[in-house]
C-alpha positions as CSV (number, residue, x, y, z in Angstrom):
1,M,24.6,-7.4,17.8
2,S,23.2,-10.5,16.3
3,S,24.9,-13.8,17.0
4,R,24.0,-15.2,13.6
5,V,26.8,-16.0,11.1
6,P,26.3,-14.9,7.4
7,V,24.5,-17.6,5.5
8,I,25.7,-18.8,2.1
9,G,22.4,-18.5,0.3
10,D,18.7,-17.7,0.7
11,T,16.3,-19.8,2.5
12,T,15.4,-22.9,0.4
13,E,11.7,-22.3,-0.6
14,T,10.8,-25.2,-2.9
15,R,11.0,-29.0,-2.7
16,R,13.0,-29.1,-5.9
17,Q,15.7,-26.8,-4.4
18,K,15.9,-28.9,-1.3
19,W,16.4,-32.1,-3.3
20,S,19.0,-30.4,-5.5
21,K,21.0,-29.3,-2.5
22,A,20.8,-32.7,-0.9
23,A,22.0,-34.3,-4.1
24,M,25.0,-32.0,-4.3
25,I,26.0,-32.8,-0.7
26,T,25.6,-36.5,-1.4
27,V,27.7,-36.4,-4.5
28,W,30.6,-34.8,-2.6
29,M,30.4,-37.6,0.0
30,V,32.1,-39.9,-2.6
31,F,35.4,-38.6,-1.5
32,L,35.0,-40.3,1.8
33,A,35.5,-43.6,-0.1
34,G,39.1,-43.6,1.0
35,P,38.4,-43.5,4.8
36,V,35.6,-46.0,4.5
37,T,37.7,-48.4,2.5
38,D,40.5,-48.1,5.0
39,L,38.1,-49.1,7.8
40,W,37.5,-52.4,6.0
41,T,40.9,-53.2,4.5
42,G,43.3,-51.3,6.7
43,G,43.9,-54.2,9.1
44,H,42.9,-52.1,12.2
45,S,41.9,-53.7,15.5
46,G,38.3,-54.0,16.6
47,P,38.4,-51.0,19.0
48,G,40.3,-49.0,16.4
49,I,37.6,-49.6,13.8
50,A,34.9,-48.8,16.3
51,G,36.6,-45.5,17.3
52,A,37.3,-44.5,13.7
53,A,33.8,-45.3,12.6
54,T,32.3,-43.3,15.4
55,G,34.6,-40.3,14.6
56,L,33.6,-40.5,10.9
57,A,29.9,-40.6,11.8
58,A,30.3,-37.6,14.0
59,F,32.3,-35.8,11.3
60,V,29.7,-36.4,8.6
61,T,26.9,-35.3,11.0
62,A,28.6,-32.0,11.8
63,Y,29.4,-31.4,8.2
64,V,25.8,-32.1,7.0
65,V,24.4,-29.8,9.6
66,L,26.7,-27.0,8.4
67,A,26.4,-27.7,4.7
68,Y,22.6,-28.3,4.6
69,R,20.9,-27.0,7.7
70,H,22.9,-23.8,8.1
71,T,22.8,-22.8,4.4
72,R,19.0,-23.2,4.5
73,S,18.4,-21.3,7.8
74,P,21.4,-19.8,9.6
75,L,22.4,-21.2,12.9
76,P,23.6,-19.0,15.8
77,G,27.3,-18.6,16.3
78,R,27.3,-20.6,19.5
79,I,26.4,-23.6,17.4
80,V,28.4,-22.9,14.2
81,Y,31.8,-22.4,15.8
82,P,31.7,-25.5,18.0
83,L,30.7,-27.6,15.0
84,L,33.6,-26.2,13.0
85,A,35.9,-27.0,16.0
86,V,34.6,-30.6,16.0
87,L,35.3,-30.9,12.3
88,F,38.8,-29.5,12.7
89,T,39.6,-31.7,15.7
90,L,38.4,-34.9,14.0
91,A,40.3,-34.0,10.9
92,L,43.5,-33.7,13.0
93,V,43.0,-36.7,15.2
94,L,41.8,-39.4,12.7
95,P,44.7,-39.1,10.2
96,L,47.2,-39.2,13.1
97,T,45.6,-42.2,14.7
98,V,44.2,-44.2,11.8
99,G,46.1,-43.4,8.5
100,L,46.9,-40.8,5.8
101,E,43.8,-41.8,3.8
102,W,41.8,-39.7,6.3
103,L,43.6,-36.5,5.3
104,V,40.7,-35.9,2.9
105,L,38.6,-34.8,5.9
106,F,40.5,-31.5,5.8
107,V,38.9,-30.7,2.4
108,Y,35.5,-30.9,4.0
109,V,36.7,-28.7,6.8
110,A,37.9,-26.1,4.2
111,V,34.6,-26.2,2.3
112,A,32.5,-25.8,5.6
113,T,34.7,-22.9,6.7
114,G,34.3,-21.1,3.4
115,A,30.5,-21.7,3.4
116,V,29.6,-20.5,6.9
117,L,32.1,-17.9,8.1
118,P,32.5,-14.2,7.2
119,V,35.1,-13.6,4.5
120,R,38.0,-12.6,6.7
121,Q,37.4,-15.3,9.2
122,A,37.0,-17.9,6.4
123,V,40.3,-16.9,4.9
124,V,42.1,-17.3,8.3
125,G,40.3,-20.6,8.9
126,L,41.2,-21.9,5.5
127,L,44.9,-21.0,5.9
128,A,44.9,-22.7,9.3
129,C,43.3,-25.8,7.8
130,V,46.0,-25.9,5.1
131,L,48.8,-25.6,7.6
132,A,47.3,-28.3,9.8
133,L,46.9,-30.5,6.7
134,A,50.5,-30.0,5.6
135,A,51.8,-30.6,9.2
136,V,49.8,-33.9,9.7
137,G,50.4,-35.1,6.1
138,T,54.2,-34.7,6.4
139,H,54.3,-35.9,10.1
140,F,55.4,-32.5,11.1
141,G,58.1,-32.3,8.5
142,T,59.5,-35.8,8.8
143,R,58.0,-37.1,5.5
144,P,58.1,-35.8,1.9
145,S,55.4,-33.3,1.3
146,W,54.9,-33.4,-2.5
147,D,52.1,-36.0,-2.5
148,V,50.3,-34.2,0.3
149,W,50.3,-30.9,-1.7
150,T,49.2,-32.4,-5.0
151,S,46.6,-34.8,-3.5
152,F,45.1,-32.7,-0.7
153,V,46.3,-29.2,-0.2
154,I,45.4,-27.9,-3.7
155,F,41.9,-29.4,-3.4
156,C,41.6,-27.9,0.1
157,L,42.5,-24.4,-1.2
158,L,40.3,-24.7,-4.3
159,G,37.3,-26.0,-2.3
160,G,37.6,-23.3,0.4
161,F,38.1,-20.3,-1.9
162,A,35.3,-21.6,-4.3
163,L,32.8,-21.6,-1.4
164,I,34.0,-18.1,-0.2
165,S,33.5,-16.8,-3.7
166,A,30.1,-18.5,-4.1
167,R,28.9,-17.1,-0.8
168,K,30.0,-13.6,-1.7
169,T,28.2,-13.9,-5.1
170,V,25.0,-15.1,-3.5
171,L,25.1,-12.4,-0.9
172,T,25.6,-9.8,-3.6
173,L,22.6,-11.2,-5.5
174,R,20.5,-11.0,-2.4
175,E,21.5,-7.4,-1.8
176,L,20.6,-6.7,-5.4
177,R,17.1,-8.2,-5.0
178,E,16.7,-6.2,-1.8
179,A,17.7,-3.0,-3.7
180,R,15.2,-3.8,-6.4
181,A,12.5,-4.2,-3.8
182,V,13.4,-0.9,-2.2
183,V,13.3,0.8,-5.7
184,A,9.9,-0.8,-6.4
185,Q,8.6,0.5,-3.0
186,L,9.9,4.0,-3.6
187,A,8.3,3.9,-7.1
188,A,5.0,2.8,-5.5
189,N,5.3,5.6,-2.9
190,E,6.0,8.1,-5.6
191,E,3.0,6.9,-7.5
192,R,0.8,7.3,-4.5
193,L,2.0,10.8,-3.9
194,R,1.3,11.6,-7.6
195,L,-2.2,10.1,-7.3
196,A,-2.8,12.1,-4.1
197,R,-1.7,15.4,-5.9
198,D,-3.8,14.7,-8.9
199,L,-6.9,13.9,-6.9
200,H,-6.3,17.0,-4.8
201,D,-6.0,19.1,-8.0
202,L,-9.1,17.5,-9.4
203,L,-11.4,17.6,-6.4
204,G,-10.1,20.5,-4.3
205,H,-11.7,23.2,-6.4
206,S,-14.9,21.2,-7.2
207,L,-15.5,20.3,-3.5
208,S,-14.9,23.9,-2.4
209,L,-17.3,25.1,-5.0
210,I,-19.9,22.5,-4.0
211,T,-19.6,23.5,-0.3
212,L,-19.9,27.2,-1.1
213,K,-23.0,26.8,-3.3
214,S,-24.6,24.4,-0.8
215,E,-24.2,27.0,1.9
216,L,-25.6,29.7,-0.4
217,A,-28.6,27.6,-1.4
218,G,-29.3,26.9,2.3
219,R,-29.4,30.7,3.0
220,M,-31.7,31.3,0.0
221,L,-34.3,28.8,1.3
222,P,-37.2,29.3,1.9
223,A,-37.3,32.9,0.8
224,R,-35.8,32.6,-2.7
225,P,-36.5,29.1,-3.9
226,E,-35.9,29.8,-7.6
227,E,-32.4,31.1,-6.9
228,A,-31.8,28.2,-4.5
229,A,-32.8,25.8,-7.3
230,T,-30.3,27.4,-9.6
231,Q,-27.5,26.8,-7.1
232,V,-28.6,23.2,-6.6
233,A,-28.5,22.7,-10.4
234,D,-24.9,24.2,-10.4
235,I,-24.0,21.8,-7.6
236,Q,-25.2,18.8,-9.6
237,Q,-23.3,19.9,-12.7
238,V,-20.0,20.4,-10.7
239,S,-20.4,17.1,-8.9
240,R,-21.0,15.2,-12.2
241,Q,-17.9,16.8,-13.7
242,A,-15.9,16.0,-10.6
243,L,-17.1,12.4,-10.8
244,T,-16.1,12.2,-14.5
245,D,-12.7,13.6,-13.8
246,V,-12.0,11.1,-11.0
247,R,-13.1,8.1,-13.1
248,E,-10.9,9.2,-16.0
249,A,-7.9,9.6,-13.6
250,I,-8.4,6.3,-11.9
251,S,-8.9,4.4,-15.1
252,G,-5.6,5.8,-16.3
253,Y,-3.9,4.6,-13.1
254,R,-5.4,1.2,-13.3
255,R,-4.6,0.6,-16.9
256,P,-1.6,-1.8,-17.2
257,T,1.0,-1.7,-20.0
258,L,2.9,-4.5,-21.6
259,A,6.3,-2.9,-20.6
260,V,5.3,-2.8,-16.9
261,E,3.8,-6.3,-17.0
262,L,6.9,-7.8,-18.7
263,A,9.1,-6.3,-16.0
264,G,6.9,-7.6,-13.3
265,A,6.8,-11.0,-15.0
266,R,10.6,-11.2,-15.1
267,T,10.8,-10.4,-11.4
268,A,8.1,-12.8,-10.4
269,L,9.6,-15.7,-12.4
270,D,13.1,-15.0,-11.1
271,T,11.9,-14.9,-7.5
272,A,10.1,-18.3,-8.0
273,G,13.2,-19.9,-9.4
274,I,11.7,-20.3,-12.9
275,A,13.9,-19.8,-15.9
276,A,12.3,-17.1,-18.0
277,E,12.6,-16.2,-21.7
278,L,10.9,-12.8,-22.3
279,P,10.9,-10.4,-25.2
280,H,13.0,-7.2,-25.0
281,G,12.0,-3.9,-26.4
282,P,8.6,-2.6,-27.5
283,P,6.0,-4.7,-29.2
284,P,6.5,-5.3,-33.0
285,V,3.3,-3.3,-33.8
286,R,1.6,-0.3,-32.3
287,L,-1.4,-0.8,-30.0
288,T,-4.0,1.6,-28.7
289,P,-4.4,1.7,-24.9
290,E,-7.8,0.0,-25.2
291,R,-6.2,-3.0,-26.9
292,E,-2.9,-3.0,-25.0
293,D,-4.9,-3.2,-21.7
294,P,-6.4,-6.7,-22.1
295,L,-3.1,-8.1,-23.5
296,A,-1.3,-6.8,-20.4
297,W,-4.0,-8.3,-18.2
298,A,-3.5,-11.6,-20.0
299,L,0.2,-11.6,-19.4
300,R,-0.3,-10.9,-15.7
301,E,-2.8,-13.7,-15.3
302,A,-0.8,-16.2,-17.2
303,V,2.5,-15.5,-15.3
304,T,0.6,-15.6,-12.0
305,N,-0.8,-19.0,-12.8
306,V,2.7,-20.3,-13.8
307,V,4.2,-19.1,-10.5
308,R,1.4,-20.3,-8.3
309,H,0.1,-23.5,-9.8
310,S,2.2,-25.0,-12.6
311,G,5.3,-26.3,-10.8
312,A,7.2,-25.3,-14.0
313,T,11.0,-24.9,-14.3
314,R,10.9,-22.8,-17.5
315,C,8.5,-20.2,-18.9
316,T,8.6,-18.5,-22.4
317,V,6.8,-15.3,-23.3
318,T,6.6,-14.1,-26.9
319,L,5.0,-11.1,-28.7
320,Q,4.8,-11.5,-32.4
321,T,2.5,-10.9,-35.4
322,P,1.1,-14.2,-36.7
323,D,1.8,-15.1,-40.3
324,D,-1.8,-16.0,-40.9
325,S,-3.3,-12.9,-39.3
326,A,-2.2,-9.6,-40.8
327,G,-2.6,-6.6,-38.5
328,M,-2.7,-8.7,-35.3
329,L,-0.5,-9.0,-32.3
330,R,-0.3,-12.3,-30.4
331,L,0.9,-12.9,-26.9
332,T,2.0,-16.5,-26.1
333,V,2.9,-17.7,-22.6
334,T,4.3,-21.3,-22.5
335,D,5.5,-23.3,-19.5
336,D,6.8,-26.9,-18.9
337,G,4.8,-27.5,-15.8
338,K,2.2,-30.1,-14.9
339,G,-0.5,-28.7,-17.2
340,P,-4.2,-28.0,-16.4
341,S,-5.8,-29.5,-13.4
342,G,-8.8,-30.7,-15.4
343,A,-11.3,-28.6,-13.3
344,G,-12.3,-26.5,-16.2
345,E,-11.7,-22.9,-17.0
346,G,-11.4,-20.7,-14.0
347,N,-12.8,-17.2,-13.3
348,G,-9.5,-15.6,-14.3
349,L,-9.5,-17.1,-17.8
350,S,-13.2,-16.3,-18.2
351,G,-12.6,-12.7,-17.3
352,L,-9.6,-12.5,-19.7
353,R,-11.8,-13.9,-22.5
354,E,-14.4,-11.2,-21.8
355,R,-11.8,-8.4,-21.7
356,L,-10.3,-9.5,-25.0
357,A,-13.7,-9.8,-26.7
358,L,-14.4,-6.2,-25.9
359,A,-11.1,-5.3,-27.8
360,D,-12.0,-7.6,-30.7
361,G,-9.4,-10.1,-29.5
362,T,-9.4,-13.8,-28.8
363,L,-8.0,-16.2,-26.2
364,S,-7.0,-19.8,-26.6
365,T,-5.3,-22.3,-24.3
366,T,-3.7,-25.7,-25.0
367,A,-2.1,-28.4,-22.9
368,G,1.0,-30.2,-23.9
369,V,1.1,-34.0,-24.4
370,N,3.7,-34.5,-21.6
371,G,2.6,-31.6,-19.5
372,G,3.0,-27.9,-19.8
373,F,0.4,-25.3,-20.7
374,T,0.2,-22.6,-23.4
375,L,-1.9,-19.4,-23.3
376,S,-2.3,-17.3,-26.5
377,A,-4.1,-13.9,-26.6
378,T,-4.5,-12.0,-29.8
379,V,-5.7,-8.4,-30.4
380,P,-5.8,-6.2,-33.5
381,S,-3.0,-3.7,-33.9
382,V,-3.3,-0.1,-35.0
383,P,-3.5,0.0,-38.9
């Protein structure tokens, strides 16, 4: 079995996500103000301050490794469990030897436990953390416990169970994405099988007939050249028809649709961590396949550019009939990224412009004043 412990989230993929996680961890460090203040104003001896500062530094290091490094890329159990043991031991020793202001360390232990352990182990670890906190905070029952419960135990429970719930939610979302990927792969396999069946049905008879007539023409030569020529003419006719059938079949498979491209755009933007606003339902007007095809290609190209090059956090896709152009359908893709690179129009946009021109459509692009990019593609609808 694997020695890895379940990870709270997926691997951090972008710089923005890394900085966001680091900022969240840094904000939570504000609750260490009590122990830090106690080091300066608690009247401890020099060796006591040195020992407490060393313990606090070790505690923070172990916590950051678990809260940042482990949730980015899971560490093996032989590292995770000793780090949790270090956190728990320091959370026990420092309040007993330095002061009750250090009880806040148990909250960090509870959060780390909920973040990195499987659910059952996390619940057991959280309860052990609460019992230890109550015991140390009340000096093993010799002091009133109300302040300990209201100041630390409640936050310890809330923090621990919140991380357990968050980890379960993230793991569920990951399983959902994996299930979607499996469904997409099964759909692709089914499409390949359908293509294979169609090609077999299209070419099987034609190729058999070509083979039969070729053998027959070979036996007729050189004694009966006229009859052989007739067979050769039949071969040419059958092969041309087979070629026409294959081209029609392949063109139908290659032709994208807006529904399929919108679903693919939603998945691609979600995977890239870009907030997406996309239309639901069919287009507001009816399109012929010849005019829907370039519009679907435009959507694919625009979303691909947003995901790969824009650095955007939000992308909006609309399908609407312009007020100033009756009988037209306009696709608009807008992002809030860094805008165009200034290197001119690439091959992708040039190819889109040519596709749209063949369908009597147009393509336009605009850059925002403070960044961002907008692509608009317009085609005539069916009257």
